[in-house]
Backbone as CSV, one residue per row, in Angstrom:
resi,resn,N_x,N_y,N_z,CA_x,CA_y,CA_z,C_x,C_y,C_z
1,MET,0.840,-1.191,0.000,0.000,0.000,0.000,0.878,1.245,0.000
2,ASP,0.308,2.359,-0.441,0.998,3.640,-0.423,0.083,4.640,0.278
3,ASN,0.513,5.102,1.442,-0.351,5.940,2.265,-0.578,7.323,1.672
4,GLN,0.454,7.873,1.027,0.332,9.237,0.532,-0.629,9.339,-0.646
5,ILE,-0.505,8.398,-1.583,-1.405,8.430,-2.734,-2.741,7.796,-2.377
6,ASP,-2.795,7.047,-1.272,-4.049,6.467,-0.788,-4.516,5.323,-1.680
7,LEU,-3.581,4.454,-2.037,-3.908,3.270,-2.828,-3.334,2.040,-2.142
8,ALA,-4.063,0.943,-2.245,-3.584,-0.331,-1.718,-3.804,-1.401,-2.771
9,MET,-2.925,-2.399,-2.791,-3.063,-3.502,-3.728,-3.341,-4.784,-2.943
10,VAL,-4.315,-5.531,-3.407,-4.693,-6.790,-2.761,-4.571,-7.911,-3.781
11,LYS,-3.866,-8.977,-3.425,-3.767,-10.148,-4.291,-4.847,-11.146,-3.881
12,ILE,-5.671,-11.523,-4.836,-6.782,-12.444,-4.554,-6.443,-13.817,-5.124
13,GLU,-6.420,-14.811,-4.248,-6.096,-16.179,-4.678,-7.360,-16.838,-5.232
14,ALA,-7.671,-16.560,-6.486,-8.856,-17.132,-7.121,-8.659,-17.146,-8.623
15,ASN,-9.393,-18.012,-9.292,-9.301,-18.145,-10.743,-10.598,-17.713,-11.395
16,ASN,-10.523,-17.474,-12.700,-11.707,-17.170,-13.522,-12.469,-15.942,-13.054
17,LEU,-11.740,-14.948,-12.583,-12.364,-13.691,-12.191,-12.442,-12.752,-13.397
18,THR,-13.441,-11.924,-13.423,-13.589,-10.938,-14.498,-13.078,-9.590,-14.005
19,SER,-12.125,-9.036,-14.714,-11.562,-7.743,-14.304,-12.111,-6.629,-15.176
20,LEU,-12.168,-5.441,-14.606,-12.586,-4.266,-15.363,-11.380,-3.676,-16.086
21,PRO,-11.522,-3.300,-17.340,-10.392,-2.683,-18.056,-10.129,-1.277,-17.540
22,LEU,-8.855,-0.909,-17.505,-8.463,0.422,-17.079,-8.345,1.323,-18.306
23,ALA,-9.027,2.459,-18.273,-8.997,3.397,-19.393,-7.773,4.308,-19.280
24,ASN,-7.501,5.040,-20.336,-6.464,6.066,-20.329,-7.082,7.347,-19.782
25,SER,-6.755,7.694,-18.539,-7.406,8.839,-17.900,-6.996,10.172,-18.519
26,ASP,-5.944,10.179,-19.337,-5.575,11.415,-20.027,-6.642,11.825,-21.033
27,LEU,-7.483,10.877,-21.441,-8.508,11.164,-22.443,-9.838,11.585,-21.819
28,VAL,-9.918,11.570,-20.493,-11.156,11.951,-19.813,-11.405,13.444,-19.992
29,LYS,-12.657,13.809,-20.301,-13.011,15.212,-20.525,-14.216,15.599,-19.664
30,PRO,-14.237,16.838,-19.182,-15.419,17.310,-18.441,-16.672,17.202,-19.297
31,GLY,-17.769,16.757,-18.657,-19.040,16.617,-19.355,-19.389,15.189,-19.715
32,GLN,-18.379,14.292,-19.741,-18.691,12.907,-20.093,-19.318,12.195,-18.893
33,PHE,-20.040,11.109,-19.180,-20.704,10.368,-18.115,-19.695,9.775,-17.138
34,ALA,-20.082,9.696,-15.878,-19.278,9.067,-14.839,-20.183,8.186,-13.993
35,ILE,-19.735,6.964,-13.735,-20.527,5.990,-12.980,-19.692,5.510,-11.803
36,ALA,-20.203,5.719,-10.590,-19.473,5.320,-9.386,-20.096,4.061,-8.794
37,VAL,-19.246,3.139,-8.367,-19.705,1.893,-7.743,-19.062,1.784,-6.368
38,GLY,-19.844,1.404,-5.370,-19.280,1.267,-4.034,-20.294,0.744,-3.037
39,ALA,-19.994,0.969,-1.756,-20.866,0.495,-0.675,-21.103,1.629,0.314
40,PRO,-21.774,2.709,-0.111,-21.986,3.848,0.796,-22.842,3.463,1.994
41,PHE,-22.359,3.855,3.185,-23.080,3.572,4.432,-23.416,2.085,4.571
42,GLY,-22.535,1.226,4.031,-22.719,-0.211,4.154,-23.690,-0.826,3.171
43,LEU,-24.199,-0.061,2.210,-25.148,-0.577,1.218,-24.361,-1.085,0.014
44,ASP,-24.100,-2.393,0.000,-23.229,-2.985,-1.013,-23.777,-2.810,-2.421
45,ASN,-22.833,-2.795,-3.377,-23.161,-2.816,-4.808,-24.098,-1.681,-5.208
46,THR,-23.782,-0.481,-4.753,-24.557,0.699,-5.106,-23.931,1.382,-6.316
47,VAL,-24.769,1.739,-7.301,-24.306,2.414,-8.516,-24.949,3.792,-8.584
48,THR,-24.131,4.823,-8.780,-24.641,6.178,-8.979,-24.078,6.720,-10.291
49,VAL,-24.839,7.599,-10.926,-24.467,8.107,-12.244,-24.429,9.627,-12.226
50,GLY,-23.443,10.190,-12.894,-23.324,11.640,-13.023,-22.416,11.967,-14.190
51,HIS,-21.684,13.032,-14.035,-20.785,13.481,-15.086,-19.425,13.833,-14.495
52,VAL,-18.425,13.851,-15.351,-17.127,14.395,-14.954,-17.282,15.916,-14.897
53,SER,-17.055,16.475,-13.727,-17.227,17.921,-13.544,-15.967,18.699,-13.896
54,ALA,-14.804,18.118,-13.622,-13.533,18.787,-13.888,-12.420,17.753,-13.790
55,ILE,-11.255,18.105,-14.289,-10.080,17.233,-14.190,-8.925,18.015,-13.579
56,ASP,-7.891,17.273,-13.182,-6.669,17.874,-12.629,-6.952,18.727,-11.394
57,ARG,-7.842,18.239,-10.538,-8.119,18.947,-9.293,-7.099,18.568,-8.222
58,GLY,-6.856,19.485,-7.289,-6.042,19.199,-6.120,-6.896,19.234,-4.881
59,SER,-6.520,18.465,-3.865,-7.319,18.414,-2.645,-6.423,17.994,-1.487
60,GLU,-6.725,18.506,-0.309,-6.037,18.089,0.915,-7.082,17.591,1.904
61,VAL,-6.805,16.451,2.517,-7.757,15.806,3.408,-7.035,15.413,4.686
62,THR,-7.679,15.629,5.844,-7.134,15.165,7.107,-7.563,13.729,7.320
63,ASP,-6.611,12.819,7.246,-6.889,11.396,7.385,-6.784,11.014,8.863
64,PRO,-7.743,10.252,9.402,-7.705,9.920,10.827,-6.510,9.068,11.228
65,SER,-5.881,8.390,10.265,-4.764,7.507,10.597,-3.408,8.078,10.230
66,PHE,-3.356,8.845,9.135,-2.058,9.232,8.606,-1.849,10.746,8.562
67,GLY,-2.725,11.520,9.189,-2.552,12.954,9.192,-3.011,13.586,7.892
68,GLN,-2.364,14.699,7.509,-2.760,15.427,6.302,-2.271,14.686,5.062
69,ARG,-3.190,14.468,4.139,-2.840,13.781,2.891,-3.189,14.710,1.728
70,ALA,-2.216,14.931,0.838,-2.413,15.823,-0.303,-2.602,15.007,-1.570
71,TYR,-3.610,15.356,-2.355,-3.879,14.698,-3.630,-3.629,15.693,-4.761
72,SER,-3.359,15.165,-5.944,-3.232,16.026,-7.118,-3.747,15.285,-8.336
73,GLY,-4.157,16.053,-9.354,-4.594,15.452,-10.612,-5.887,14.688,-10.526
74,LEU,-6.720,14.984,-9.536,-7.941,14.214,-9.320,-9.006,14.513,-10.373
75,ILE,-9.851,13.507,-10.622,-11.030,13.676,-11.460,-12.196,14.055,-10.547
76,GLN,-12.836,15.180,-10.814,-14.003,15.600,-10.034,-15.262,15.169,-10.767
77,SER,-16.226,14.612,-10.029,-17.487,14.198,-10.643,-18.645,14.550,-9.727
78,ASP,-19.851,14.606,-10.316,-21.044,14.834,-9.503,-21.850,13.555,-9.316
79,ALA,-21.288,12.405,-9.704,-21.919,11.127,-9.350,-21.868,11.005,-7.834
80,PRO,-23.020,10.829,-7.158,-23.010,10.829,-5.692,-22.031,9.821,-5.102
81,ILE,-21.094,10.330,-4.295,-20.096,9.519,-3.600,-20.215,9.822,-2.116
82,ASN,-20.301,8.781,-1.310,-20.475,8.913,0.135,-19.452,8.056,0.861
83,PRO,-19.319,8.213,2.190,-18.439,7.327,2.948,-18.795,5.865,2.682
84,GLY,-17.818,5.091,2.275,-18.049,3.707,1.865,-17.855,3.514,0.373
85,ASN,-17.823,4.614,-0.384,-17.514,4.550,-1.810,-16.009,4.512,-2.069
86,SER,-15.215,4.943,-1.109,-13.774,5.007,-1.322,-13.220,3.646,-1.722
87,GLY,-12.353,3.662,-2.727,-11.774,2.416,-3.224,-12.567,1.799,-4.344
88,GLY,-13.807,2.237,-4.522,-14.618,1.734,-5.624,-14.235,2.403,-6.930
89,PRO,-14.615,1.822,-8.066,-14.235,2.393,-9.353,-15.147,3.526,-9.789
90,LEU,-14.572,4.449,-10.540,-15.322,5.437,-11.300,-15.203,5.021,-12.760
91,LEU,-16.336,4.763,-13.404,-16.347,4.182,-14.747,-16.800,5.196,-15.784
92,ASP,-16.383,4.965,-17.031,-16.960,5.719,-18.134,-18.170,4.956,-18.669
93,ILE,-18.778,5.464,-19.718,-20.015,4.876,-20.226,-19.789,3.493,-20.832
94,HIS,-18.529,3.147,-21.110,-18.190,1.841,-21.680,-17.807,0.824,-20.608
95,GLY,-17.897,1.220,-19.328,-17.552,0.305,-18.247,-16.067,0.207,-17.977
96,GLN,-15.286,1.136,-18.506,-13.852,1.157,-18.229,-13.567,2.030,-17.019
97,VAL,-12.572,1.636,-16.235,-12.223,2.367,-15.022,-11.410,3.605,-15.386
98,ILE,-11.947,4.783,-15.067,-11.196,6.014,-15.295,-10.583,6.542,-14.003
99,GLY,-11.011,6.005,-12.854,-10.447,6.450,-11.588,-10.891,5.585,-10.430
100,VAL,-10.272,5.827,-9.280,-10.632,5.154,-8.026,-11.187,6.208,-7.074
101,ASN,-12.429,6.045,-6.649,-13.082,7.026,-5.779,-12.305,7.175,-4.475
102,SER,-12.103,8.435,-4.067,-11.197,8.645,-2.950,-11.734,9.575,-1.873
103,THR,-12.291,10.726,-2.250,-12.657,11.711,-1.229,-13.784,12.599,-1.744
104,ILE,-14.426,13.324,-0.818,-15.523,14.215,-1.183,-15.332,15.557,-0.494
105,VAL,-16.036,16.565,-0.992,-16.155,17.845,-0.299,-17.585,17.947,0.194
106,SER,-17.761,18.109,1.500,-19.108,18.124,2.063,-19.082,18.746,3.443
107,THR,-20.146,19.442,3.796,-20.282,19.984,5.149,-21.060,19.040,6.050
108,THR,-21.592,17.959,5.478,-22.426,17.027,6.240,-21.861,15.612,6.269
109,GLN,-20.658,15.400,5.674,-20.053,14.078,5.548,-20.856,13.168,4.625
110,ALA,-21.748,13.736,3.837,-22.493,12.979,2.828,-22.363,13.730,1.507
111,SER,-22.815,13.103,0.428,-22.580,13.659,-0.902,-23.217,15.027,-1.081
112,ALA,-22.387,15.956,-1.560,-22.871,17.276,-1.961,-22.640,17.466,-3.455
113,GLY,-22.421,16.359,-4.153,-22.214,16.430,-5.595,-20.808,16.814,-5.994
114,ILE,-19.859,16.775,-5.048,-18.464,17.072,-5.348,-17.612,15.919,-4.825
115,GLY,-17.276,14.996,-5.704,-16.457,13.844,-5.342,-15.207,13.802,-6.198
116,PHE,-14.176,13.162,-5.681,-12.894,13.117,-6.371,-12.394,11.679,-6.492
117,SER,-11.739,11.406,-7.613,-11.214,10.067,-7.877,-9.764,10.164,-8.348
118,ILE,-8.953,9.211,-7.906,-7.564,9.127,-8.352,-7.567,8.616,-9.788
119,PRO,-6.954,9.327,-10.744,-7.034,8.919,-12.148,-6.376,7.568,-12.403
120,SER,-6.918,6.844,-13.370,-6.471,5.475,-13.635,-5.002,5.418,-14.031
121,ASN,-4.478,6.423,-14.732,-3.071,6.379,-15.129,-2.148,6.425,-13.922
122,MET,-2.553,7.146,-12.874,-1.756,7.153,-11.655,-1.861,5.799,-10.957
123,VAL,-3.058,5.217,-10.977,-3.250,3.890,-10.391,-2.351,2.865,-11.096
124,ILE,-2.309,2.934,-12.425,-1.484,2.002,-13.202,-0.011,2.155,-12.832
125,ALA,0.466,3.414,-12.732,1.876,3.651,-12.415,2.242,3.060,-11.056
126,VAL,1.365,3.251,-10.070,1.630,2.719,-8.730,1.548,1.195,-8.732
127,ALA,0.524,0.646,-9.374,0.322,-0.801,-9.369,1.469,-1.530,-10.059
128,GLU,1.927,-1.008,-11.182,3.004,-1.684,-11.920,4.275,-1.775,-11.081
129,GLU,4.587,-0.700,-10.336,5.788,-0.744,-9.501,5.595,-1.683,-8.316
130,MET,4.401,-1.676,-7.717,4.144,-2.593,-6.607,4.281,-4.044,-7.055
131,ILE,3.752,-4.356,-8.239,3.819,-5.729,-8.746,5.262,-6.118,-9.035
132,ALA,6.019,-5.179,-9.621,7.387,-5.494,-10.045,8.361,-5.579,-8.879
133,THR,8.201,-4.723,-7.860,9.214,-4.625,-6.809,8.690,-4.975,-5.419
134,GLY,7.364,-5.058,-5.257,6.808,-5.349,-3.944,6.738,-4.152,-3.024
135,LYS,7.112,-2.977,-3.528,7.051,-1.761,-2.716,6.829,-0.587,-3.649
136,PHE,6.682,0.592,-3.055,6.499,1.782,-3.873,7.289,2.933,-3.292
137,ASP,8.131,3.534,-4.113,8.805,4.757,-3.690,8.706,5.770,-4.825
138,ARG,9.065,6.976,-4.531,8.961,8.051,-5.524,10.073,9.048,-5.274
139,GLY,10.407,9.795,-6.315,11.379,10.867,-6.155,10.672,12.207,-6.117
140,GLN,11.339,13.211,-5.599,10.777,14.552,-5.578,11.842,15.544,-6.006
141,ILE,11.379,16.673,-6.597,12.319,17.706,-7.009,12.374,18.851,-6.007
142,GLY,11.509,18.812,-5.003,11.535,19.869,-3.997,10.946,21.170,-4.494
143,ALA,9.792,21.075,-5.165,9.140,22.286,-5.690,7.642,22.169,-5.544
144,GLU,6.993,23.305,-5.306,5.535,23.377,-5.345,5.144,23.735,-6.778
145,ILE,4.313,22.914,-7.388,3.969,23.133,-8.790,2.457,23.269,-8.956
146,ARG,2.074,23.906,-10.034,0.661,24.023,-10.391,0.569,24.089,-11.902
147,ASP,-0.658,24.025,-12.425,-0.864,24.173,-13.859,-0.598,25.615,-14.287
148,VAL,-0.197,25.775,-15.545,-0.055,27.105,-16.123,-1.450,27.578,-16.513
149,LYS,-1.862,28.705,-15.985,-3.199,29.207,-16.278,-3.275,29.678,-17.728
150,PRO,-4.471,29.532,-18.343,-4.597,29.893,-19.766,-4.100,31.296,-20.094
151,PHE,-4.397,32.279,-19.230,-3.987,33.653,-19.541,-2.482,33.862,-19.375
152,GLU,-1.789,32.897,-18.714,-0.346,33.019,-18.514,0.465,32.446,-19.668
153,ARG,-0.160,31.582,-20.473,0.613,30.826,-21.453,1.291,31.711,-22.484
154,GLU,0.546,32.673,-23.044,1.150,33.555,-24.047,2.249,34.413,-23.421
155,LYS,1.983,34.921,-22.238,2.966,35.760,-21.555,4.252,34.993,-21.271
156,LEU,4.120,33.720,-20.865,5.288,32.922,-20.502,5.894,32.201,-21.694
157,GLY,5.184,32.199,-22.829,5.710,31.564,-24.027,5.654,30.053,-23.988
158,VAL,4.581,29.493,-23.399,4.438,28.040,-23.312,3.013,27.653,-23.697
159,THR,2.826,26.386,-24.033,1.485,25.861,-24.304,0.977,25.016,-23.150
160,GLY,1.818,24.737,-22.196,1.440,23.932,-21.039,2.670,23.667,-20.206
161,GLY,2.549,22.726,-19.254,3.674,22.382,-18.404,3.330,22.530,-16.939
162,ALA,4.368,22.510,-16.108,4.206,22.616,-14.661,4.869,23.901,-14.185
163,TYR,4.064,24.815,-13.658,4.557,26.114,-13.193,5.171,25.949,-11.801
164,VAL,6.388,26.442,-11.623,7.064,26.354,-10.328,6.597,27.524,-9.466
165,ALA,5.724,27.227,-8.494,5.153,28.262,-7.634,5.974,28.492,-6.371
166,GLY,6.871,27.571,-6.065,7.703,27.706,-4.875,8.778,26.646,-4.884
167,LEU,9.849,26.882,-4.132,10.977,25.950,-4.077,11.325,25.615,-2.641
168,LEU,11.687,24.371,-2.402,12.178,23.948,-1.107,13.615,24.439,-0.964
169,PRO,13.904,25.290,0.036,15.278,25.796,0.181,16.286,24.653,0.291
170,GLY,17.279,24.694,-0.577,18.297,23.655,-0.576,17.848,22.356,-1.198
171,GLY,16.652,22.347,-1.803,16.128,21.133,-2.415,16.727,20.879,-3.784
172,PRO,16.412,19.724,-4.376,17.000,19.351,-5.665,16.781,20.379,-6.769
173,ALA,15.554,20.915,-6.897,15.276,21.864,-7.980,16.077,23.146,-7.800
174,GLU,16.141,23.650,-6.574,16.904,24.872,-6.335,18.386,24.656,-6.616
175,LYS,18.917,23.502,-6.200,20.323,23.190,-6.458,20.614,23.116,-7.949
176,ALA,19.600,22.679,-8.733,19.788,22.539,-10.181,19.603,23.851,-10.926
177,GLY,19.241,24.927,-10.210,19.144,26.226,-10.836,17.754,26.701,-11.159
178,LEU,16.720,25.924,-10.838,15.362,26.379,-11.113,14.986,27.528,-10.185
179,GLN,14.095,28.379,-10.679,13.626,29.524,-9.908,12.104,29.556,-9.904
180,GLU,11.545,30.219,-8.910,10.100,30.414,-8.875,9.665,31.185,-10.121
181,GLY,8.613,30.710,-10.783,8.147,31.331,-12.008,8.572,30.589,-13.261
182,ASP,9.515,29.646,-13.133,9.886,28.809,-14.275,8.740,27.864,-14.609
183,VAL,8.705,27.402,-15.846,7.717,26.416,-16.268,8.450,25.185,-16.798
184,ILE,8.274,24.059,-16.122,8.899,22.809,-16.560,8.067,22.226,-17.693
185,THR,8.702,21.999,-18.841,7.970,21.552,-20.032,8.291,20.122,-20.437
186,GLU,9.447,19.578,-19.995,9.815,18.205,-20.347,10.581,17.564,-19.208
187,VAL,10.385,16.256,-19.043,11.175,15.446,-18.118,11.620,14.200,-18.866
188,ASP,12.932,14.025,-18.998,13.492,12.883,-19.730,12.858,12.733,-21.112
189,GLY,12.663,13.849,-21.798,12.129,13.830,-23.152,10.622,13.739,-23.244
190,MET,9.920,13.560,-22.108,8.462,13.482,-22.117,7.885,14.879,-21.949
191,LYS,7.081,15.308,-22.904,6.486,16.637,-22.842,5.373,16.663,-21.792
192,LEU,5.312,17.747,-21.052,4.324,17.903,-19.988,3.210,18.830,-20.459
193,LYS,1.978,18.325,-20.421,0.830,19.172,-20.752,0.355,19.934,-19.522
194,ALA,0.507,19.312,-18.342,0.013,19.893,-17.095,0.859,19.377,-15.942
195,GLN,0.623,19.937,-14.750,1.416,19.531,-13.591,1.256,18.060,-13.254
196,ILE,0.097,17.469,-13.557,-0.113,16.058,-13.251,0.856,15.173,-14.017
197,ASP,1.268,15.595,-15.223,2.228,14.813,-15.996,3.571,14.742,-15.278
198,LEU,3.968,15.851,-14.659,5.220,15.842,-13.902,5.102,14.940,-12.689
199,ARG,3.965,14.994,-11.997,3.794,14.154,-10.804,3.835,12.674,-11.172
200,VAL,3.168,12.311,-12.263,3.181,10.911,-12.679,4.589,10.486,-13.101
201,ALA,5.318,11.382,-13.783,6.693,11.063,-14.188,7.571,10.807,-12.971
202,LEU,7.388,11.607,-11.906,8.205,11.435,-10.704,7.781,10.215,-9.904
203,ILE,6.491,9.850,-10.001,6.032,8.634,-9.336,6.813,7.421,-9.846
204,LYS,7.184,7.458,-11.129,7.887,6.334,-11.748,9.386,6.346,-11.452
205,LYS,9.865,7.386,-10.766,11.280,7.504,-10.428,11.496,7.218,-8.945
206,SER,12.755,7.027,-8.581,13.114,6.743,-7.197,14.080,7.805,-6.690
207,PRO,14.168,7.975,-5.360,15.176,8.885,-4.817,16.568,8.508,-5.317
208,SER,17.394,9.504,-5.577,18.758,9.375,-6.107,18.805,9.209,-7.618
209,ASP,17.650,8.992,-8.285,17.626,9.012,-9.747,17.901,10.434,-10.234
210,THR,18.502,10.539,-11.412,18.742,11.841,-12.028,17.894,11.958,-13.282
211,VAL,17.177,13.074,-13.424,16.312,13.286,-14.574,16.759,14.532,-15.328
212,SER,16.562,14.497,-16.642,16.837,15.645,-17.495,15.569,16.484,-17.601
213,VAL,15.691,17.767,-17.336,14.531,18.650,-17.275,14.717,19.829,-18.224
214,LYS,13.693,20.095,-19.037,13.646,21.320,-19.829,12.644,22.264,-19.179
215,TYR,12.992,23.542,-19.138,12.090,24.517,-18.550,12.203,25.832,-19.307
216,VAL,11.186,26.654,-19.143,11.133,27.946,-19.813,11.204,29.051,-18.766
217,ARG,12.104,30.019,-19.031,12.232,31.195,-18.165,12.334,32.433,-19.058
218,ASN,11.405,33.344,-18.884,11.390,34.565,-19.713,11.397,34.237,-21.199
219,SER,10.580,33.246,-21.578,10.401,32.812,-22.973,11.629,32.104,-23.543
220,ALA,12.652,31.880,-22.735,13.845,31.161,-23.197,13.835,29.752,-22.633
221,THR,14.104,28.759,-23.489,14.130,27.364,-23.058,15.504,27.015,-22.508
222,LYS,15.540,26.434,-21.332,16.784,26.030,-20.678,16.701,24.546,-20.328
223,GLN,17.825,23.958,-19.992,17.865,22.537,-19.658,18.799,22.324,-18.479
224,THR,18.441,21.389,-17.602,19.279,21.055,-16.469,19.024,19.607,-16.078
225,ARG,19.816,19.124,-15.145,19.626,17.763,-14.614,19.394,17.877,-13.116
226,ILE,18.399,17.130,-12.642,18.021,17.190,-11.225,18.164,15.799,-10.612
227,THR,18.906,15.709,-9.524,19.009,14.457,-8.772,17.915,14.448,-7.714
228,LEU,17.022,13.500,-7.825,15.823,13.483,-6.999,16.144,13.127,-5.552
229,ASP,15.255,13.568,-4.686,15.368,13.302,-3.253,14.143,12.519,-2.813
230,ALA,14.195,11.965,-1.607,13.017,11.296,-1.048,12.010,12.351,-0.629
231,PRO,10.704,12.085,-0.792,9.700,13.084,-0.413,9.664,13.284,1.087
232,GLN,9.321,14.492,1.491,9.102,14.763,2.908,7.705,14.289,3.243
233,LEU,7.607,13.245,4.040,6.321,12.633,4.313,5.426,13.581,5.084
234,MET,4.209,13.781,4.565,3.223,14.613,5.251,2.439,13.795,6.271
235,ALA,2.498,12.467,6.118,1.716,11.609,6.995,2.342,11.535,8.375
236,GLN,1.514,11.362,9.374,2.003,11.204,10.737,2.663,9.841,10.888
237,ASN,3.573,9.758,11.848,4.200,8.489,12.167,3.161,7.541,12.748
238,ARG,2.971,6.417,12.097,1.891,5.524,12.500,2.102,4.969,13.910
239,GLN,3.382,4.763,14.297,3.636,4.175,15.602,3.260,5.135,16.734
240,GLN,3.313,6.448,16.471,3.047,7.422,17.518,1.620,7.944,17.474
241,ASN,0.822,7.444,16.564,-0.524,7.994,16.372,-1.545,7.222,17.207
242,PRO,-2.140,7.837,18.219,-3.109,7.125,19.058,-4.386,6.777,18.306
243,LEU,-4.620,7.405,17.130,-5.833,7.118,16.367,-5.650,5.964,15.396
244,MET,-4.455,5.339,15.408,-4.217,4.263,14.446,-5.188,3.116,14.683
245,PRO,-5.891,2.637,13.637,-6.865,1.582,13.840,-6.235,0.282,14.332
246,ASN,-7.038,-0.485,15.036,-6.613,-1.789,15.531,-6.181,-2.667,14.361
247,GLN,-4.941,-3.200,14.427,-4.433,-3.993,13.310,-5.226,-5.282,13.109
248,GLU,-5.812,-5.812,14.200,-6.545,-7.066,14.071,-7.893,-6.852,13.400
249,ASN,-8.527,-5.719,13.645,-9.821,-5.440,13.024,-9.920,-3.950,12.704
250,PRO,-9.192,-3.481,11.658,-9.170,-2.044,11.364,-10.519,-1.493,10.940
251,PHE,-11.418,-2.343,10.425,-12.693,-1.843,9.925,-13.571,-1.318,11.048
252,GLU,-13.420,-1.836,12.272,-14.197,-1.342,13.393,-13.884,0.129,13.645
253,PHE,-12.616,0.498,13.456,-12.203,1.886,13.667,-12.860,2.801,12.644
254,PHE,-12.870,2.386,11.382,-13.355,3.266,10.325,-14.877,3.355,10.290
255,ARG,-15.594,2.404,10.921,-17.055,2.451,10.898,-17.596,3.692,11.595
256,GLN,-16.842,4.220,12.540,-17.332,5.403,13.265,-17.445,6.606,12.346
257,PHE,-16.775,6.572,11.187,-16.820,7.700,10.269,-17.866,7.511,9.175
258,GLU,-18.588,6.382,9.172,-19.545,6.122,8.106,-20.829,6.916,8.281
259,GLN,-21.191,7.232,9.516,-22.417,7.985,9.773,-22.069,9.422,10.164
260,PRO,-22.867,10.389,9.756,-22.613,11.774,10.167,-22.555,11.892,11.686
261,GLN,-21.558,12.615,12.176,-21.393,12.785,13.616,-22.374,13.842,14.130
262,GLN,-23.020,13.550,15.256,-23.983,14.468,15.843,-23.278,15.386,16.849
263,GLY,-23.877,16.542,17.080,-23.342,17.444,18.087,-22.004,18.062,17.721
264,ARG,-21.770,18.310,16.424,-20.501,18.890,16.017,-20.418,20.348,16.463
265,VAL,-19.217,20.772,16.833,-18.996,22.159,17.222,-18.728,22.968,15.959
266,LEU,-19.484,24.042,15.742,-19.322,24.881,14.562,-18.657,26.192,14.952
267,LEU,-17.655,26.600,14.190,-16.959,27.846,14.464,-17.655,29.038,13.827
268,GLY,-18.538,28.783,12.847,-19.221,29.885,12.184,-18.372,30.604,11.166
269,VAL,-17.406,29.886,10.588,-16.568,30.483,9.547,-16.493,29.539,8.356
270,GLY,-16.262,30.113,7.172,-15.976,29.334,5.981,-14.495,29.438,5.688
271,VAL,-13.865,28.316,5.351,-12.416,28.320,5.137,-12.066,27.597,3.844
272,ARG,-10.914,27.925,3.306,-10.337,27.226,2.162,-8.883,26.929,2.451
273,VAL,-8.397,25.787,1.945,-6.987,25.444,2.111,-6.121,26.501,1.429
274,ALA,-5.061,26.904,2.080,-4.180,27.942,1.535,-3.261,27.338,0.473
275,ASP,-3.836,27.039,-0.688,-3.025,26.519,-1.789,-2.473,27.694,-2.597
276,ALA,-1.823,27.388,-3.728,-1.170,28.446,-4.505,-2.164,29.499,-4.982
277,THR,-3.348,29.048,-5.420,-4.352,29.989,-5.923,-4.830,30.930,-4.819
278,VAL,-5.114,30.375,-3.651,-5.589,31.191,-2.529,-4.503,32.157,-2.057
279,ARG,-3.248,31.673,-2.018,-2.158,32.563,-1.595,-2.020,33.750,-2.547
280,GLU,-2.184,33.474,-3.846,-2.099,34.554,-4.816,-3.284,35.516,-4.669
281,GLN,-4.479,34.966,-4.468,-5.685,35.789,-4.372,-5.630,36.732,-3.182
282,PHE,-5.157,36.225,-2.039,-5.146,37.030,-0.817,-3.765,37.624,-0.523
283,ARG,-2.854,37.513,-1.503,-1.516,38.111,-1.388,-0.801,37.641,-0.126
284,LEU,-0.789,36.331,0.057,-0.128,35.736,1.215,1.297,35.335,0.860
285,PRO,2.167,35.167,1.844,3.524,34.694,1.562,3.497,33.326,0.879
286,ALA,4.509,33.054,0.076,4.553,31.803,-0.692,4.598,30.576,0.208
287,ASN,5.109,30.736,1.445,5.228,29.584,2.352,4.072,29.502,3.348
288,ALA,3.009,30.308,3.138,1.879,30.293,4.071,1.119,28.979,3.952
289,ASN,0.856,28.336,5.076,0.120,27.081,5.115,-1.118,27.256,5.987
290,GLY,-1.953,26.195,6.027,-3.147,26.242,6.858,-4.378,26.532,6.023
291,VAL,-5.336,27.232,6.625,-6.563,27.572,5.905,-6.810,29.072,6.018
292,VAL,-7.517,29.612,5.007,-7.842,31.033,4.959,-9.332,31.189,5.257
293,VAL,-9.680,32.091,6.153,-11.076,32.383,6.458,-11.666,33.197,5.308
294,THR,-12.693,32.645,4.655,-13.299,33.303,3.500,-14.637,33.956,3.818
295,GLN,-15.269,33.541,4.931,-16.526,34.172,5.324,-16.766,33.910,6.810
296,VAL,-17.526,34.805,7.434,-17.860,34.678,8.857,-19.363,34.798,9.017
297,ALA,-19.966,33.838,9.717,-21.425,33.876,9.909,-21.794,35.013,10.834
């Protein structure tokens, strides 16, 4: 299993099973049908239908076992997804898996029509390495990246890529000469259409690997080599976490989250995660973390 990406692989000792084909999630477009399958609130084999609302979404979720978990490149859909749908497939109209249902945005812990799925291409990248090596590791360049916004492309002289919104001081990217505002357009000869392409490329690499990177700065194309580092784990140490589920029966722990909790304390504020877009909107420092208060009741 990989805690950060929130995927686990299970080997089933059985024959003559029918598997669902995995689609190419790069071809998924907003507006196409989306079908979610799962067991919301313990109701097995539930099917809900909607549409793909958006692609390449980012999300941060507080996980009861592993602390803060950051997602990227998610498929957003309005097919109703509830607690118990996680791990189930998100299908296209042909029955191909375009993603794995993972998380929702909701004020009630039930579907508000905003659900997110890990794209199938990321699932394939993780699964292939798990099958081949029995484990999963990844390299990092030590940079905060985002998509290049449409209005920025002409100004920056690019058609796509991964915009460097921040750098880890002393990290691999900074050591290689990258600066905030650069746009990474290629990794090892693979052209990047969006930031998710860079993340998937790094998923396939390991710490200490060296990659060739092309980037654009002030409309000029430059090239460098970056020696990857191990990611800084955002997850809490499982051994020190008192909320870690019982290893003998972990499902008992997670059942408490299947039903909406009663008597919740409300602060009377609306908040958003302080991601790159929010930091830019509210003119916050590049290293500002946490949440931004957007409204007060």
